[in-house]
Each structure stands twice: as C-alpha cells, then as structure tokens.
All heavy atoms as a GROMACS GRO file, in nm:
protein
  586
    1MET      N    1  -6.482   0.316  10.855
    1MET     CA    2  -6.423   0.321  10.987
    1MET      C    3  -6.429   0.183  11.050
    1MET      O    4  -6.533   0.114  11.037
    1MET     CB    5  -6.499   0.422  11.073
    1MET     CG    6  -6.451   0.434  11.217
    1MET     SD    7  -6.540   0.556  11.309
    1MET     CE    8  -6.496   0.702  11.224
    2GLU      N    9  -6.324   0.144  11.114
    2GLU     CA   10  -6.318   0.016  11.181
    2GLU      C   11  -6.296   0.036  11.328
    2GLU      O   12  -6.206   0.099  11.372
    2GLU     CB   13  -6.200  -0.065  11.123
    2GLU     CG   14  -6.190  -0.205  11.180
    2GLU     CD   15  -6.067  -0.275  11.124
    2GLU    OE1   16  -5.958  -0.255  11.165
    2GLU    OE2   17  -6.089  -0.354  11.029
    3ILE      N   18  -6.390  -0.023  11.405
    3ILE     CA   19  -6.386  -0.012  11.555
    3ILE      C   20  -6.373  -0.152  11.612
    3ILE      O   21  -6.450  -0.239  11.577
    3ILE     CB   22  -6.511   0.056  11.609
    3ILE    CG1   23  -6.526   0.200  11.545
    3ILE    CG2   24  -6.504   0.067  11.764
    3ILE    CD1   25  -6.656   0.267  11.585
    4LYS      N   26  -6.278  -0.166  11.700
    4LYS     CA   27  -6.263  -0.295  11.767
    4LYS      C   28  -6.276  -0.275  11.917
    4LYS      O   29  -6.219  -0.181  11.975
    4LYS     CB   30  -6.123  -0.355  11.739
    4LYS     CG   31  -6.103  -0.389  11.594
    4LYS     CD   32  -5.969  -0.452  11.568
    4LYS     CE   33  -5.950  -0.466  11.420
    4LYS     NZ   34  -5.956  -0.597  11.369
    5VAL      N   35  -6.356  -0.362  11.976
    5VAL     CA   36  -6.370  -0.365  12.125
    5VAL      C   37  -6.296  -0.484  12.171
    5VAL      O   38  -6.323  -0.597  12.136
    5VAL     CB   39  -6.519  -0.377  12.162
    5VAL    CG1   40  -6.532  -0.379  12.318
    5VAL    CG2   41  -6.597  -0.256  12.108
    6LEU      N   42  -6.188  -0.461  12.255
    6LEU     CA   43  -6.105  -0.565  12.301
    6LEU      C   44  -6.142  -0.603  12.445
    6LEU      O   45  -6.152  -0.516  12.531
    6LEU     CB   46  -5.961  -0.520  12.298
    6LEU     CG   47  -5.908  -0.452  12.172
    6LEU    CD1   48  -5.759  -0.411  12.191
    6LEU    CD2   49  -5.926  -0.536  12.052
    7GLY      N   50  -6.164  -0.738  12.461
    7GLY     CA   51  -6.199  -0.782  12.595
    7GLY      C   52  -6.240  -0.927  12.590
    7GLY      O   53  -6.301  -0.977  12.494
    8PRO      N   54  -6.214  -0.996  12.698
    8PRO     CA   55  -6.247  -1.144  12.700
    8PRO      C   56  -6.392  -1.176  12.719
    8PRO      O   57  -6.430  -1.291  12.711
    8PRO     CB   58  -6.161  -1.193  12.816
    8PRO     CG   59  -6.152  -1.077  12.907
    8PRO     CD   60  -6.144  -0.955  12.818
    9GLY      N   61  -6.478  -1.081  12.749
    9GLY     CA   62  -6.618  -1.110  12.764
    9GLY      C   63  -6.670  -1.076  12.906
    9GLY      O   64  -6.778  -1.118  12.941
   10CYS      N   65  -6.597  -0.998  12.980
   10CYS     CA   66  -6.635  -0.963  13.114
   10CYS      C   67  -6.755  -0.863  13.103
   10CYS      O   68  -6.785  -0.805  12.996
   10CYS     CB   69  -6.522  -0.897  13.191
   10CYS     SG   70  -6.467  -0.739  13.116
   11PRO      N   71  -6.825  -0.832  13.213
   11PRO     CA   72  -6.938  -0.742  13.212
   11PRO      C   73  -6.898  -0.604  13.160
   11PRO      O   74  -6.972  -0.542  13.086
   11PRO     CB   75  -6.986  -0.736  13.357
   11PRO     CG   76  -6.949  -0.872  13.412
   11PRO     CD   77  -6.819  -0.906  13.345
   12LYS      N   78  -6.780  -0.552  13.198
   12LYS     CA   79  -6.732  -0.424  13.153
   12LYS      C   80  -6.711  -0.425  13.003
   12LYS      O   81  -6.740  -0.324  12.933
   12LYS     CB   82  -6.607  -0.382  13.225
   12LYS     CG   83  -6.624  -0.343  13.368
   12LYS     CD   84  -6.491  -0.301  13.429
   12LYS     CE   85  -6.511  -0.256  13.573
   12LYS     NZ   86  -6.385  -0.217  13.639
   13CYS      N   87  -6.657  -0.534  12.953
   13CYS     CA   88  -6.634  -0.548  12.810
   13CYS      C   89  -6.768  -0.546  12.732
   13CYS      O   90  -6.781  -0.484  12.628
   13CYS     CB   91  -6.560  -0.676  12.775
   13CYS     SG   92  -6.399  -0.690  12.859
   14ARG      N   93  -6.866  -0.616  12.782
   14ARG     CA   94  -6.996  -0.620  12.717
   14ARG      C   95  -7.067  -0.477  12.719
   14ARG      O   96  -7.125  -0.442  12.625
   14ARG     CB   97  -7.088  -0.725  12.783
   14ARG     CG   98  -7.046  -0.870  12.750
   14ARG     CD   99  -7.151  -0.973  12.790
   14ARG     NE  100  -7.175  -0.977  12.932
   14ARG     CZ  101  -7.110  -1.055  13.017
   14ARG    NH1  102  -7.014  -1.138  12.974
   14ARG    NH2  103  -7.134  -1.052  13.145
   15GLN      N  104  -7.048  -0.407  12.832
   15GLN     CA  105  -7.105  -0.274  12.843
   15GLN      C  106  -7.034  -0.178  12.742
   15GLN      O  107  -7.096  -0.095  12.680
   15GLN     CB  108  -7.094  -0.219  12.982
   15GLN     CG  109  -7.157  -0.081  13.002
   15GLN     CD  110  -7.307  -0.081  12.977
   15GLN    OE1  111  -7.384  -0.162  13.026
   15GLN    NE2  112  -7.353   0.011  12.889
   16THR      N  113  -6.903  -0.193  12.729
   16THR     CA  114  -6.829  -0.114  12.635
   16THR      C  115  -6.873  -0.139  12.493
   16THR      O  116  -6.900  -0.047  12.415
   16THR     CB  117  -6.675  -0.141  12.648
   16THR    OG1  118  -6.635  -0.110  12.779
   16THR    CG2  119  -6.597  -0.064  12.543
   17GLU      N  120  -6.894  -0.268  12.457
   17GLU     CA  121  -6.940  -0.300  12.321
   17GLU      C  122  -7.079  -0.237  12.299
   17GLU      O  123  -7.105  -0.184  12.195
   17GLU     CB  124  -6.946  -0.448  12.298
   17GLU     CG  125  -6.993  -0.488  12.164
   17GLU     CD  126  -6.999  -0.638  12.141
   17GLU    OE1  127  -6.998  -0.718  12.244
   17GLU    OE2  128  -7.012  -0.681  12.024
   18LYS      N  129  -7.167  -0.247  12.403
   18LYS     CA  130  -7.301  -0.186  12.390
   18LYS      C  131  -7.294  -0.040  12.368
   18LYS      O  132  -7.360   0.014  12.279
   18LYS     CB  133  -7.378  -0.221  12.517
   18LYS     CG  134  -7.517  -0.169  12.518
   18LYS     CD  135  -7.593  -0.215  12.652
   18LYS     CE  136  -7.735  -0.166  12.652
   18LYS     NZ  137  -7.753  -0.043  12.717
   19ASN      N  138  -7.207   0.031  12.446
   19ASN     CA  139  -7.194   0.177  12.429
   19ASN      C  140  -7.140   0.212  12.291
   19ASN      O  141  -7.191   0.308  12.227
   19ASN     CB  142  -7.097   0.231  12.532
   19ASN     CG  143  -7.158   0.240  12.672
   19ASN    OD1  144  -7.277   0.200  12.689
   19ASN    ND2  145  -7.084   0.283  12.773
   20VAL      N  146  -7.046   0.134  12.241
   20VAL     CA  147  -6.993   0.160  12.106
   20VAL      C  148  -7.103   0.145  12.001
   20VAL      O  149  -7.118   0.228  11.914
   20VAL     CB  150  -6.874   0.066  12.076
   20VAL    CG1  151  -6.838   0.070  11.926
   20VAL    CG2  152  -6.750   0.100  12.160
   21ARG      N  153  -7.175   0.034  12.009
   21ARG     CA  154  -7.281   0.009  11.908
   21ARG      C  155  -7.386   0.119  11.916
   21ARG      O  156  -7.436   0.164  11.810
   21ARG     CB  157  -7.343  -0.132  11.930
   21ARG     CG  158  -7.244  -0.242  11.897
   21ARG     CD  159  -7.312  -0.379  11.890
   21ARG     NE  160  -7.214  -0.480  11.865
   21ARG     CZ  161  -7.163  -0.511  11.742
   21ARG    NH1  162  -7.204  -0.444  11.640
   21ARG    NH2  163  -7.074  -0.606  11.730
   22GLU      N  164  -7.423   0.160  12.036
   22GLU     CA  165  -7.528   0.265  12.047
   22GLU      C  166  -7.475   0.403  11.996
   22GLU      O  167  -7.545   0.478  11.924
   22GLU     CB  168  -7.569   0.281  12.192
   22GLU     CG  169  -7.658   0.164  12.236
   22GLU     CD  170  -7.699   0.169  12.384
   22GLU    OE1  171  -7.660   0.268  12.456
   22GLU    OE2  172  -7.768   0.077  12.428
   23ALA      N  173  -7.347   0.436  12.027
   23ALA     CA  174  -7.288   0.561  11.980
   23ALA      C  175  -7.283   0.562  11.825
   23ALA      O  176  -7.312   0.663  11.768
   23ALA     CB  177  -7.150   0.578  12.039
   24VAL      N  178  -7.241   0.454  11.767
   24VAL     CA  179  -7.233   0.443  11.622
   24VAL      C  180  -7.376   0.455  11.558
   24VAL      O  181  -7.396   0.534  11.462
   24VAL     CB  182  -7.168   0.314  11.573
   24VAL    CG1  183  -7.184   0.284  11.427
   24VAL    CG2  184  -7.021   0.314  11.608
   25SER      N  185  -7.469   0.387  11.617
   25SER     CA  186  -7.608   0.390  11.564
   25SER      C  187  -7.668   0.533  11.578
   25SER      O  188  -7.725   0.584  11.487
   25SER     CB  189  -7.695   0.294  11.647
   25SER     OG  190  -7.828   0.303  11.607
   26GLU      N  191  -7.647   0.597  11.694
   26GLU     CA  192  -7.703   0.731  11.713
   26GLU      C  193  -7.634   0.838  11.625
   26GLU      O  194  -7.692   0.930  11.588
   26GLU     CB  195  -7.688   0.771  11.861
   26GLU     CG  196  -7.775   0.685  11.953
   26GLU     CD  197  -7.750   0.715  12.101
   26GLU    OE1  198  -7.678   0.812  12.135
   26GLU    OE2  199  -7.804   0.636  12.184
   27SER      N  200  -7.507   0.810  11.590
   27SER     CA  201  -7.432   0.904  11.508
   27SER      C  202  -7.455   0.886  11.362
   27SER      O  203  -7.426   0.977  11.283
   27SER     CB  204  -7.281   0.889  11.534
   27SER     OG  205  -7.249   0.919  11.672
   28GLY      N  206  -7.502   0.770  11.325
   28GLY     CA  207  -7.523   0.744  11.184
   28GLY      C  208  -7.393   0.726  11.104
   28GLY      O  209  -7.392   0.741  10.982
   29VAL      N  210  -7.287   0.692  11.177
   29VAL     CA  211  -7.161   0.672  11.114
   29VAL      C  212  -7.154   0.532  11.049
   29VAL      O  213  -7.205   0.434  11.109
   29VAL     CB  214  -7.040   0.689  11.218
   29VAL    CG1  215  -6.909   0.645  11.161
   29VAL    CG2  216  -7.038   0.828  11.266
   30ASP      N  217  -7.089   0.518  10.934
   30ASP     CA  218  -7.068   0.391  10.871
   30ASP      C  219  -6.944   0.331  10.932
   30ASP      O  220  -6.834   0.373  10.901
   30ASP     CB  221  -7.053   0.408  10.718
   30ASP     CG  222  -7.044   0.274  10.650
   30ASP    OD1  223  -7.091   0.174  10.707
   30ASP    OD2  224  -6.987   0.270  10.540
   31ALA      N  225  -6.961   0.230  11.019
   31ALA     CA  226  -6.851   0.170  11.089
   31ALA      C  227  -6.867   0.023  11.102
   31ALA      O  228  -6.983  -0.028  11.118
   31ALA     CB  229  -6.832   0.233  11.225
   32GLU      N  230  -6.760  -0.047  11.094
   32GLU     CA  231  -6.758  -0.194  11.117
   32GLU      C  232  -6.712  -0.214  11.257
   32GLU      O  233  -6.600  -0.169  11.296
   32GLU     CB  234  -6.667  -0.263  11.018
   32GLU     CG  235  -6.662  -0.413  11.032
   32GLU     CD  236  -6.567  -0.478  10.934
   32GLU    OE1  237  -6.569  -0.432  10.818
   32GLU    OE2  238  -6.498  -0.569  10.970
   33ILE      N  239  -6.793  -0.284  11.341
   33ILE     CA  240  -6.754  -0.303  11.481
   33ILE      C  241  -6.725  -0.449  11.503
   33ILE      O  242  -6.804  -0.537  11.459
   33ILE     CB  243  -6.871  -0.265  11.573
   33ILE    CG1  244  -6.906  -0.117  11.552
   33ILE    CG2  245  -6.838  -0.291  11.718
   33ILE    CD1  246  -7.035  -0.074  11.615
   34GLU      N  247  -6.608  -0.477  11.557
   34GLU     CA  248  -6.565  -0.616  11.582
   34GLU      C  249  -6.534  -0.632  11.732
   34GLU      O  250  -6.464  -0.545  11.791
   34GLU     CB  251  -6.441  -0.646  11.496
   34GLU     CG  252  -6.391  -0.788  11.521
   34GLU     CD  253  -6.263  -0.815  11.441
   34GLU    OE1  254  -6.216  -0.731  11.359
   34GLU    OE2  255  -6.207  -0.921  11.460
   35LYS      N  256  -6.573  -0.735  11.791
   35LYS     CA  257  -6.544  -0.772  11.928
   35LYS      C  258  -6.425  -0.869  11.921
   35LYS      O  259  -6.438  -0.973  11.862
   35LYS     CB  260  -6.665  -0.834  11.997
   35LYS     CG  261  -6.640  -0.875  12.138
   35LYS     CD  262  -6.647  -0.762  12.235
   35LYS     CE  263  -6.662  -0.803  12.380
   35LYS     NZ  264  -6.552  -0.875  12.435
   36VAL      N  265  -6.318  -0.837  11.985
   36VAL     CA  266  -6.197  -0.919  11.988
   36VAL      C  267  -6.184  -0.981  12.125
   36VAL      O  268  -6.165  -0.904  12.226
   36VAL     CB  269  -6.071  -0.841  11.949
   36VAL    CG1  270  -5.950  -0.929  11.954
   36VAL    CG2  271  -6.087  -0.777  11.810
   37THR      N  272  -6.189  -1.115  12.136
   37THR     CA  273  -6.181  -1.178  12.262
   37THR      C  274  -6.053  -1.261  12.279
   37THR      O  275  -6.020  -1.299  12.391
   37THR     CB  276  -6.303  -1.272  12.283
   37THR    OG1  277  -6.305  -1.372  12.177
   37THR    CG2  278  -6.433  -1.197  12.284
   38ASP      N  279  -5.980  -1.280  12.171
   38ASP     CA  280  -5.857  -1.358  12.178
   38ASP      C  281  -5.744  -1.278  12.244
   38ASP      O  282  -5.705  -1.168  12.203
   38ASP     CB  283  -5.814  -1.390  12.034
   38ASP     CG  284  -5.691  -1.482  12.027
   38ASP    OD1  285  -5.591  -1.460  12.106
   38ASP    OD2  286  -5.698  -1.582  11.959
   39ILE      N  287  -5.695  -1.333  12.361
   39ILE     CA  288  -5.598  -1.256  12.439
   39ILE      C  289  -5.471  -1.227  12.360
   39ILE      O  290  -5.410  -1.119  12.372
   39ILE     CB  291  -5.560  -1.342  12.564
   39ILE    CG1  292  -5.681  -1.355  12.656
   39ILE    CG2  293  -5.447  -1.279  12.643
   39ILE    CD1  294  -5.739  -1.233  12.710
   40LEU      N  295  -5.427  -1.315  12.273
   40LEU     CA  296  -5.308  -1.294  12.193
   40LEU      C  297  -5.330  -1.176  12.097
   40LEU      O  298  -5.242  -1.092  12.079
   40LEU     CB  299  -5.269  -1.420  12.117
   40LEU     CG  300  -5.224  -1.537  12.203
   40LEU    CD1  301  -5.194  -1.658  12.119
   40LEU    CD2  302  -5.103  -1.499  12.291
   41LYS      N  303  -5.449  -1.171  12.034
   41LYS     CA  304  -5.480  -1.061  11.942
   41LYS      C  305  -5.489  -0.928  12.016
   41LYS      O  306  -5.451  -0.821  11.970
   41LYS     CB  307  -5.609  -1.088  11.866
   41LYS     CG  308  -5.591  -1.193  11.759
   41LYS     CD  309  -5.718  -1.213  11.675
   41LYS     CE  310  -5.694  -1.321  11.572
   41LYS     NZ  311  -5.813  -1.345  11.494
   42ILE      N  312  -5.547  -0.934  12.140
   42ILE     CA  313  -5.555  -0.812  12.223
   42ILE      C  314  -5.414  -0.762  12.253
   42ILE      O  315  -5.387  -0.644  12.244
   42ILE     CB  316  -5.636  -0.844  12.352
   42ILE    CG1  317  -5.782  -0.869  12.316
   42ILE    CG2  318  -5.623  -0.730  12.449
   42ILE    CD1  319  -5.866  -0.923  12.434
   43GLY      N  320  -5.326  -0.855  12.286
   43GLY     CA  321  -5.184  -0.816  12.314
   43GLY      C  322  -5.116  -0.753  12.197
   43GLY      O  323  -5.022  -0.672  12.216
   44GLU      N  324  -5.157  -0.786  12.075
   44GLU     CA  325  -5.096  -0.725  11.959
   44GLU      C  326  -5.116  -0.573  11.954
   44GLU      O  327  -5.040  -0.502  11.885
   44GLU     CB  328  -5.150  -0.792  11.829
   44GLU     CG  329  -5.110  -0.931  11.809
   44GLU     CD  330  -5.173  -1.001  11.691
   44GLU    OE1  331  -5.250  -0.934  11.624
   44GLU    OE2  332  -5.144  -1.117  11.668
   45TYR      N  333  -5.216  -0.520  12.020
   45TYR     CA  334  -5.239  -0.380  12.026
   45TYR      C  335  -5.158  -0.310  12.142
   45TYR      O  336  -5.174  -0.191  12.162
   45TYR     CB  337  -5.388  -0.352  12.044
   45TYR     CG  338  -5.469  -0.385  11.920
   45TYR    CD1  339  -5.528  -0.509  11.906
   45TYR    CD2  340  -5.481  -0.296  11.815
   45TYR    CE1  341  -5.601  -0.543  11.793
   45TYR    CE2  342  -5.546  -0.327  11.700
   45TYR     CZ  343  -5.607  -0.452  11.689
   45TYR     OH  344  -5.676  -0.485  11.577
   46GLY      N  345  -5.083  -0.393  12.216
   46GLY     CA  346  -5.008  -0.333  12.329
   46GLY      C  347  -5.101  -0.304  12.443
   46GLY      O  348  -5.063  -0.219  12.531
   47VAL      N  349  -5.214  -0.366  12.447
   47VAL     CA  350  -5.314  -0.338  12.550
   47VAL      C  351  -5.304  -0.448  12.660
   47VAL      O  352  -5.310  -0.566  12.624
   47VAL     CB  353  -5.456  -0.334  12.488
   47VAL    CG1  354  -5.559  -0.331  12.595
   47VAL    CG2  355  -5.466  -0.222  12.393
   48PHE      N  356  -5.287  -0.412  12.781
   48PHE     CA  357  -5.278  -0.509  12.885
   48PHE      C  358  -5.391  -0.490  12.991
   48PHE      O  359  -5.384  -0.552  13.099
   48PHE     CB  360  -5.143  -0.505  12.952
   48PHE     CG  361  -5.034  -0.539  12.858
   48PHE    CD1  362  -4.956  -0.445  12.795
   48PHE    CD2  363  -5.014  -0.670  12.814
   48PHE    CE1  364  -4.858  -0.475  12.701
   48PHE    CE2  365  -4.916  -0.708  12.720
   48PHE     CZ  366  -4.841  -0.608  12.665
   49GLY      N  367  -5.486  -0.410  12.961
   49GLY     CA  368  -5.602  -0.394  13.039
   49GLY      C  369  -5.724  -0.393  12.955
   49GLY      O  370  -5.718  -0.349  12.842
   50THR      N  371  -5.832  -0.448  13.005
   50THR     CA  372  -5.957  -0.441  12.923
   50THR      C  373  -6.070  -0.387  13.011
   50THR      O  374  -6.061  -0.394  13.130
   50THR     CB  375  -5.987  -0.589  12.879
   50THR    OG1  376  -6.003  -0.672  12.995
   50THR    CG2  377  -5.890  -0.645  12.783
   51PRO      N  378  -6.171  -0.343  12.947
   51PRO     CA  379  -6.194  -0.333  12.803
   51PRO      C  380  -6.106  -0.223  12.739
   51PRO      O  381  -6.066  -0.132  12.808
   51PRO     CB  382  -6.344  -0.298  12.792
   51PRO     CG  383  -6.372  -0.224  12.917
   51PRO     CD  384  -6.284  -0.288  13.022
   52ALA      N  385  -6.092  -0.238  12.610
   52ALA     CA  386  -6.019  -0.136  12.532
   52ALA      C  387  -6.094  -0.114  12.401
   52ALA      O  388  -6.166  -0.201  12.353
   52ALA     CB  389  -5.874  -0.183  12.505
   53VAL      N  390  -6.077   0.006  12.350
   53VAL     CA  391  -6.144   0.044  12.224
   53VAL      C  392  -6.034   0.090  12.124
   53VAL      O  393  -5.955   0.176  12.163
   53VAL     CB  394  -6.249   0.156  12.246
   53VAL    CG1  395  -6.311   0.192  12.108
   53VAL    CG2  396  -6.355   0.106  12.340
   54VAL      N  397  -6.037   0.039  12.003
   54VAL     CA  398  -5.938   0.073  11.901
   54VAL      C  399  -6.025   0.121  11.781
   54VAL      O  400  -6.114   0.052  11.733
   54VAL     CB  401  -5.852  -0.043  11.859
   54VAL    CG1  402  -5.762  -0.009  11.746
   54VAL    CG2  403  -5.780  -0.100  11.979
   55ILE      N  404  -5.987   0.240  11.735
   55ILE     CA  405  -6.061   0.297  11.618
   55ILE      C  406  -5.956   0.322  11.509
   55ILE      O  407  -5.861   0.399  11.526
   55ILE     CB  408  -6.133   0.426  11.653
   55ILE    CG1  409  -6.239   0.396  11.759
   55ILE    CG2  410  -6.201   0.486  11.528
   55ILE    CD1  411  -6.316   0.519  11.808
   56ASP      N  412  -5.978   0.261  11.396
   56ASP     CA  413  -5.890   0.266  11.281
   56ASP      C  414  -5.740   0.245  11.324
   56ASP      O  415  -5.654   0.324  11.281
   56ASP     CB  416  -5.905   0.399  11.208
   56ASP     CG  417  -6.042   0.407  11.134
   56ASP    OD1  418  -6.097   0.300  11.102
   56ASP    OD2  419  -6.084   0.519  11.110
   57GLY      N  420  -5.721   0.144  11.410
   57GLY     CA  421  -5.587   0.109  11.449
   57GLY      C  422  -5.527   0.187  11.563
   57GLY      O  423  -5.420   0.160  11.611
   58GLU      N  424  -5.598   0.290  11.609
   58GLU     CA  425  -5.550   0.374  11.723
   58GLU      C  426  -5.623   0.340  11.852
   58GLU      O  427  -5.746   0.344  11.856
   58GLU     CB  428  -5.572   0.525  11.687
   58GLU     CG  429  -5.513   0.615  11.793
   58GLU     CD  430  -5.535   0.760  11.760
   58GLU    OE1  431  -5.565   0.792  11.640
   58GLU    OE2  432  -5.524   0.846  11.849
   59VAL      N  433  -5.544   0.306  11.953
   59VAL     CA  434  -5.607   0.272  12.084
   59VAL      C  435  -5.662   0.403  12.145
   59VAL      O  436  -5.588   0.499  12.168
   59VAL     CB  437  -5.499   0.208  12.180
   59VAL    CG1  438  -5.562   0.185  12.317
   59VAL    CG2  439  -5.447   0.080  12.119
   60LYS      N  440  -5.788   0.400  12.177
   60LYS     CA  441  -5.853   0.521  12.230
   60LYS      C  442  -5.880   0.509  12.382
   60LYS      O  443  -5.890   0.612  12.450
   60LYS     CB  444  -5.990   0.544  12.158
   60LYS     CG  445  -5.973   0.578  12.019
   60LYS     CD  446  -5.915   0.716  11.996
   60LYS     CE  447  -5.924   0.766  11.855
   60LYS     NZ  448  -5.863   0.898  11.840
   61SER      N  449  -5.902   0.391  12.427
   61SER     CA  450  -5.942   0.371  12.568
   61SER      C  451  -5.885   0.241  12.619
   61SER      O  452  -5.897   0.142  12.549
   61SER     CB  453  -6.091   0.376  12.582
   61SER     OG  454  -6.127   0.346  12.710
   62VAL      N  455  -5.843   0.235  12.744
   62VAL     CA  456  -5.792   0.109  12.801
   62VAL      C  457  -5.839   0.107  12.948
   62VAL      O  458  -5.822   0.204  13.026
   62VAL     CB  459  -5.638   0.098  12.798
   62VAL    CG1  460  -5.591  -0.033  12.867
   62VAL    CG2  461  -5.592   0.097  12.654
   63GLY      N  462  -5.895  -0.008  12.990
   63GLY     CA  463  -5.925  -0.034  13.127
   63GLY      C  464  -6.046   0.041  13.186
   63GLY      O  465  -6.059   0.040  13.308
   64LYS      N  466  -6.128   0.093  13.103
   64LYS     CA  467  -6.252   0.160  13.150
   64LYS      C  468  -6.362   0.151  13.048
   64LYS      O  469  -6.335   0.125  12.933
   64LYS     CB  470  -6.222   0.304  13.187
   64LYS     CG  471  -6.197   0.394  13.068
   64LYS     CD  472  -6.182   0.538  13.110
   64LYS     CE  473  -6.189   0.628  12.986
   64LYS     NZ  474  -6.287   0.729  12.993
   65ILE      N  475  -6.482   0.179  13.096
   65ILE     CA  476  -6.594   0.180  13.004
   65ILE      C  477  -6.612   0.325  12.957
   65ILE      O  478  -6.647   0.413  13.033
   65ILE     CB  479  -6.721   0.136  13.077
   65ILE    CG1  480  -6.704  -0.007  13.136
   65ILE    CG2  481  -6.841   0.141  12.986
   65ILE    CD1  482  -6.820  -0.046  13.226
   66PRO      N  483  -6.588   0.350  12.826
   66PRO     CA  484  -6.603   0.485  12.776
   66PRO      C  485  -6.749   0.516  12.761
   66PRO      O  486  -6.839   0.433  12.734
   66PRO     CB  487  -6.538   0.479  12.638
   66PRO     CG  488  -6.536   0.338  12.600
   66PRO     CD  489  -6.537   0.256  12.728
   67THR      N  490  -6.788   0.641  12.782
   67THR     CA  491  -6.927   0.685  12.766
   67THR      C  492  -6.955   0.698  12.620
   67THR      O  493  -6.868   0.706  12.534
   67THR     CB  494  -6.949   0.819  12.834
   67THR    OG1  495  -6.875   0.924  12.766
   67THR    CG2  496  -6.913   0.820  12.982
   68LYS      N  497  -7.088   0.698  12.589
   68LYS     CA  498  -7.127   0.717  12.452
   68LYS      C  499  -7.078   0.849  12.396
   68LYS      O  500  -7.039   0.861  12.278
   68LYS     CB  501  -7.281   0.701  12.436
   68LYS     CG  502  -7.328   0.561  12.449
   68LYS     CD  503  -7.467   0.541  12.405
   68LYS     CE  504  -7.568   0.613  12.493
   68LYS     NZ  505  -7.708   0.586  12.453
   69GLU      N  506  -7.077   0.954  12.484
   69GLU     CA  507  -7.031   1.083  12.438
   69GLU      C  508  -6.883   1.083  12.403
   69GLU      O  509  -6.843   1.145  12.304
   69GLU     CB  510  -7.055   1.186  12.549
   69GLU     CG  511  -7.206   1.225  12.567
   69GLU     CD  512  -7.291   1.112  12.625
   69GLU    OE1  513  -7.240   1.028  12.702
   69GLU    OE2  514  -7.404   1.105  12.588
   70GLU      N  515  -6.803   1.013  12.482
   70GLU     CA  516  -6.658   0.998  12.448
   70GLU      C  517  -6.644   0.927  12.311
   70GLU      O  518  -6.565   0.972  12.226
   70GLU     CB  519  -6.585   0.916  12.554
   70GLU     CG  520  -6.563   0.988  12.681
   70GLU     CD  521  -6.497   0.897  12.790
   70GLU    OE1  522  -6.555   0.791  12.815
   70GLU    OE2  523  -6.395   0.935  12.842
   71ILE      N  524  -6.716   0.823  12.294
   71ILE     CA  525  -6.708   0.747  12.169
   71ILE      C  526  -6.748   0.834  12.046
   71ILE      O  527  -6.683   0.831  11.945
   71ILE     CB  528  -6.793   0.617  12.178
   71ILE    CG1  529  -6.738   0.528  12.290
   71ILE    CG2  530  -6.795   0.541  12.047
   71ILE    CD1  531  -6.836   0.425  12.339
   72LYS      N  532  -6.855   0.909  12.068
   72LYS     CA  533  -6.901   0.998  11.961
   72LYS      C  534  -6.794   1.098  11.923
   72LYS      O  535  -6.777   1.131  11.808
   72LYS     CB  536  -7.028   1.068  11.999
   72LYS     CG  537  -7.152   0.977  11.998
   72LYS     CD  538  -7.274   1.048  12.043
   72LYS     CE  539  -7.393   0.955  12.053
   72LYS     NZ  540  -7.516   1.025  12.102
   73ARG      N  541  -6.721   1.149  12.021
   73ARG     CA  542  -6.612   1.243  11.992
   73ARG      C  543  -6.507   1.174  11.914
   73ARG      O  544  -6.452   1.228  11.820
   73ARG     CB  545  -6.553   1.299  12.124
   73ARG     CG  546  -6.636   1.412  12.183
   73ARG     CD  547  -6.556   1.493  12.287
   73ARG     NE  548  -6.501   1.411  12.391
   73ARG     CZ  549  -6.562   1.379  12.503
   73ARG    NH1  550  -6.680   1.429  12.529
   73ARG    NH2  551  -6.500   1.304  12.596
   74TRP      N  552  -6.472   1.047  11.949
   74TRP     CA  553  -6.370   0.974  11.880
   74TRP      C  554  -6.404   0.946  11.732
   74TRP      O  555  -6.320   0.943  11.645
   74TRP     CB  556  -6.344   0.839  11.947
   74TRP     CG  557  -6.290   0.855  12.091
   74TRP    CD1  558  -6.227   0.966  12.141
   74TRP    CD2  559  -6.299   0.761  12.193
   74TRP    NE1  560  -6.202   0.940  12.278
   74TRP    CE2  561  -6.241   0.815  12.309
   74TRP    CE3  562  -6.356   0.632  12.202
   74TRP    CZ2  563  -6.234   0.743  12.432
   74TRP    CZ3  564  -6.346   0.562  12.320
   74TRP    CH2  565  -6.286   0.619  12.432
   75ILE      N  566  -6.534   0.920  11.710
   75ILE     CA  567  -6.572   0.890  11.572
   75ILE      C  568  -6.616   1.011  11.492
   75ILE      O  569  -6.661   1.003  11.385
   75ILE     CB  570  -6.689   0.785  11.570
   75ILE    CG1  571  -6.811   0.834  11.642
   75ILE    CG2  572  -6.640   0.655  11.632
   75ILE    CD1  573  -6.931   0.732  11.638
   76GLY      N  574  -6.602   1.130  11.557
   76GLY     CA  575  -6.621   1.255  11.486
   76GLY      C  576  -6.761   1.303  11.484
   76GLY      O  577  -6.794   1.389  11.400
   77LYS      N  578  -6.848   1.257  11.574
   77LYS     CA  579  -6.991   1.302  11.577
   77LYS      C  580  -7.024   1.352  11.713
   77LYS      O  581  -6.982   1.300  11.807
   77LYS     CB  582  -7.085   1.194  11.534
   77LYS     CG  583  -7.067   1.148  11.393
   77LYS     CD  584  -7.121   1.252  11.299
   77LYS     CE  585  -7.101   1.204  11.150
   77LYS     NZ  586  -7.162   1.291  11.057
   0.00000   0.00000   0.00000
C-alpha cells in the first residue's frame, strides 16, 4: 500500500502526516508513506487544497486533517 500526504509543510499538513503514521502503526498495515511537498506534484493529483491524503493513487481527503479512525477505515483496518 502506498500512502502520500500532500502539503507544503504547514501545521495541518504535519498533523495529517502524524495521524497517518500513527494509524498505519496501530493497524499493523504494511504501507509506504511519503510526504509530498512539491506544489507541482501536488497539482498532478488535481488537489488544490492541503493537506490531502492519497492512498494507492486515490484521493481520500482534501483540505482537512483526517482522524486516525478515518485513516484506518481507508486502509481497511
């Protein structure tokens, strides 16, 4: 599973990355997590608000901090 956290590094983006890492760790899911800060790469996902979360190429969240429970549902745990 590939998870990307899109955001330039704002506090909301850092909190989103933290929530993703904790949800993955607590779920025991094998996932590669990447933080994407390049605005051009973020735009390639059609995302114009941050933070955003992309799981296996599918945009799951835009413009808000998802809870760990939401993230666990997205990753199937």
